[in-house]
N, C-alpha and C positions, 0 to 999 in steps of 0.2 A: 643074454651074455654080457659078458664083465666092465669091467667101465677100463679092462685095458683093453679089449675087443673092440669097446664102442670106439676109444680116443684110435685104434690103429685103422681102425674101416674109415674115421672120418680124415686122418690123414692120407690115406690110400687115396681117396675119393678124391680130395682138393689136389695133389699130386698129379692123378691123372687127369682131370680137367683143365687144369694149369698146360699140362703138355700134351694134351690131344688140339686143344684149341692155338698153341706154337702151330704142332704138327698139319696141320688146318690148313693155318693160315701160308705156309712156308710152300707148304704144297699149291696151293693158289697162286704164291708167287710166280712159283716153278713151272705150272702146266695149264693154268690159266682155265676158261670157261667152267659150266657148273658139271658137278662132278656128277650128279644123277643122270647127265644124259651123255658121258664121254662111252662113246661106243667102244673101246675097248679095256673097261672098268675088268671082267672074268680077266683077261692078259694081264693085268696089274695087279690083282690078288692074288692071285696064281705069283705074280714074283715078288709078292711080299712075304708069304710064306716059306718060299725056298732061303729067300732072308731071315727070318727069323727060326729055318733050320739049321743052318751055320753059326747063327750065334748062340743056339741052346749048345751045338756040339762046339763050336767052340770053348764057351763057359765051362761046361765036360771036362775039358780039357786042361782049362786055367785051374777048375777043383781039385782034379786028380793031383798037380802037381806042386 
């Protein structure tokens, strides 16, 4: 990999780690309990997928304007 690619990867991973930690902590505050024992985890995952779809479509619309 080039120096620029390595730097880009490092920035991406740093941002992901920070955002993932904050999102996890926020989820704990909102939902409580241990994530790995939530009985409705698959339902929550489906909701997240749907949210991602709508975000992607909104971004597509923004980029066309």
